[in-house]
C-alpha positions in Angstrom: -0.4 -5.3 -13.0 2.4 -7.2 -11.4 6.1 -6.6 -10.1 7.8 -8.3 -12.8 11.1 -10.0 -12.0 10.1 -10.7 -8.5 9.8 -14.2 -7.5 6.8 -14.7 -5.2 8.5 -17.5 -3.2 11.6 -15.2 -2.4 11.3 -12.3 0.3 11.5 -8.8 -1.0 13.0 -7.4 2.2 13.8 -7.9 5.8 12.9 -5.5 8.6 13.0 -5.5 12.4 15.7 -5.8 14.8 14.1 -7.5 18.0 11.9 -9.5 15.8 13.0 -10.2 12.1 10.1 -10.0 9.7 10.2 -10.4 6.0 8.0 -9.1 3.0 6.8 -11.3 0.4 4.7 -10.6 -2.8 1.9 -12.7 -4.2 0.4 -12.1 -7.6 -3.1 -12.1 -8.6 -2.5 -14.8 -11.2 -0.7 -17.1 -8.7 -3.3 -18.4 -6.5 -1.0 -20.2 -4.2 -1.1 -20.7 -0.4 0.7 -17.4 0.2 -1.9 -15.3 -1.8 -4.8 -17.3 -0.3 -3.3 -16.8 3.2 -2.7 -13.1 2.5 -6.3 -12.4 1.4 -7.7 -14.2 4.3 -5.5 -12.3 6.7 -6.9 -9.0 5.0 -10.5 -10.3 5.1 -10.3 -11.1 8.7 -8.7 -7.9 9.8 -11.3 -5.7 8.2 -14.2 -7.9 9.7 -12.7 -7.5 13.0 -12.1 -3.8 12.9 -14.9 -2.7 10.7 -17.5 -5.5 10.5 -16.6 -5.2 6.7 -16.7 -8.0 4.1 -13.7 -7.6 1.6 -14.7 -9.1 -1.7 -11.9 -7.3 -4.0 -8.2 -7.6 -3.7 -5.4 -5.7 -5.4 -3.5 -7.4 -8.3 -0.4 -7.5 -6.1 -0.4 -8.3 -2.4 2.6 -7.6 -0.1 2.6 -9.5 3.2 4.8 -9.0 6.4 5.6 -12.4 7.8 7.4 -13.4 11.1 9.6 -16.4 11.3 6.9 -18.9 11.6 5.1 -17.7 8.5 2.5 -15.7 10.5 1.3 -12.7 8.8 1.6 -9.5 10.8 0.4 -7.0 8.1 -0.3 -6.7 4.5 -1.2 -4.3 1.7 -2.1 -4.5 -2.0 -0.8 -2.5 -5.1 -2.5 -1.3 -8.3 -0.8 0.7 -11.0 -3.1 3.6 -12.4 -1.5 3.2 -15.9 -3.2 -0.1 -16.6 -6.8 0.3 -14.9 -9.2 2.4 -13.1 -8.3 2.8 -9.3 -10.7 1.8 -6.5 -10.4 5.1 -5.1 -11.4 7.1 -8.2 -15.1 6.4 -7.5 -14.7 9.0 -4.6 -13.4 11.7 -7.3 -15.1 13.8 -9.9 -12.3 13.4 -12.2 -9.2 11.1 -12.9 -6.6 10.7 -10.3 -4.0 12.2 -12.5 -6.1 15.5 -13.1 -6.8 15.6 -9.2 -3.1 15.4 -8.5 -2.1 17.9 -11.0 -4.4 20.4 -9.5 -3.0 20.1 -6.1 0.7 20.0 -7.3 0.3 22.5 -10.2 2.3 20.1 -12.4 1.3 17.9 -15.2 1.1 14.3 -13.8 0.7 11.0 -15.8 -1.2 8.0 -14.8 2.1 6.0 -15.3 3.6 7.8 -12.4 0.7 6.8 -9.8 0.2 3.6 -7.9 -2.7 3.0 -5.6 -2.3 1.2 -2.2 -5.2 -0.8 -0.7 -6.3 -3.8 1.2 -3.9 -2.5 4.0 -4.2 -4.5 7.3 -1.9 -4.9 10.3 -1.8 -6.5 13.7 -0.9 -3.2 15.4 0.7 0.3 14.9 4.2 -1.1 15.0 3.3 -3.6 12.0 1.7 -0.7 10.2 4.9 1.5 10.4 6.9 -1.5 9.2 4.6 -1.9 6.1 5.0 1.9 5.2 8.7 1.6 5.5 8.8 -1.5 3.2 6.2 0.3 0.8 8.2 3.5 0.6 11.3 1.8 -0.2 10.1 -0.6 -2.6 8.0 2.2 -4.5 11.2 4.5 -4.6 13.0 1.5 -6.1 10.3 1.2 -8.6 10.8 4.9 -9.6 7.0 5.5 -8.7 6.5 9.1 -8.0 2.8 9.3 -6.5 1.2 7.0 -4.2 -2.4 7.2 -3.4 -4.8 5.5 -0.8 -7.9 5.8 1.1 -6.6 6.2 4.7 -8.3 6.1 8.1 -7.1 8.5 10.9 -5.2 5.7 12.3 -3.3 4.8 9.3 -2.5 8.5 8.5 -1.1 8.9 12.2 1.3 6.2 11.2 2.5 8.0 8.4 2.9 11.2 10.4 4.9 9.4 13.1 7.4 8.4 10.5 7.6 12.1 9.4 6.0 11.5 5.9 4.0 14.4 4.5 0.6 13.5 2.9 -2.2 15.6 1.3 -5.9 14.9 1.5 -7.6 14.9 -2.1 -11.2 14.3 -0.9 -13.4 12.6 1.6 -14.2 9.0 1.0 -17.9 9.4 0.5 -20.0 6.2 1.4 -22.7 7.5 -1.0 -20.6 6.8 -3.9 -20.2 3.1 -3.3 -23.7 2.0 -4.5 -24.7 -1.4 -3.6 -21.2 -2.1 -2.3 -21.8 0.2 0.6 -23.3 -2.6 2.5 -20.1 -4.7 2.5 -18.3 -2.1 4.6 -19.8 -2.2 8.0 -18.9 0.8 9.9 -15.5 1.5 8.0 -16.9 4.8 6.9 -17.5 6.0 10.5 -13.7 6.3 10.8 -14.0 9.2 8.3 -11.5 7.9 5.7 -9.9 10.3 3.3 -8.5 9.9 -0.1 -4.8 10.7 0.4 -1.7 11.2 -1.7 2.0 11.4 -1.0 5.2 12.1 -3.2 7.2 8.9 -3.1 10.7 10.7 -3.4 10.0 13.0 -0.7 8.8 10.4 1.8 11.8 8.1 0.9 14.4 11.0 1.3 12.6 11.7 4.7 13.1 8.2 6.0 16.7 8.1 4.9 17.5 11.7 6.7 15.7 10.2 10.0 17.7 7.0 9.8 14.7 5.1 10.0 15.6 2.5 7.3 18.9 1.9 9.5 17.1 2.0 12.9 14.5 -0.5 12.0 17.0 -2.9 10.3 15.5 -2.6 6.9 17.5 -4.7 4.4 16.1 -5.0 0.7 16.9 -8.1 -1.3 16.5 -6.1 -4.7 19.1 -3.5 -6.1 17.9 0.1 -6.1 18.6 0.2 -9.8 17.7 -3.4 -10.8 16.5 -3.4 -14.2 14.2 -6.5 -13.6 12.3 -4.8 -10.8 9.7 -2.9 -12.6 6.0 -2.4 -12.7 4.6 -4.1 -15.7 1.2 -5.1 -17.1 0.2 -8.5 -16.2 
């Protein structure tokens, strides 16, 4: 999966008033300096916070960088339409069926995107990432976002007024041999979590958060070239 039509050397958006930060994308098939730097940042953050050893990265990575090119936060994206999701190992059925049971409506895998590899240099950077993520997914017309979230990450969503629903506990027993790579990550009691993107987007608009944080996207809301495609 890649975000077609988005050049990896151009910023996706700008956010922040006191300190202007820019969001960039790096694709899996473009192992350039930005991709390498972003993977290293994610790996370092997980090692510092959880003594975890991250070996897998999402197909597309979004980095939040300051004016000096220093990464302040990052997350990855994977479209459910094209491949199994990392978090589906915690579920007894496909993510589309799990979501359909909770929301009592049919849901297609093409409507779902997984967020992972999320790492930030503090709560403020985490909230900036969530704002950038929400606007981007709304522009991509993605309906459902799913991720495995720690209590700290879930609190960042709550502080922005975004409603989420817990789908399942992230059970380390389902990790098999990979469990050893995750340090004490599972001691935080992470949860498989989902959110309805249009509702979260409207919530941020209604609260004036995009405006208050100086969020400026560099893509048009209905730009035809900005879409999720299979890489």
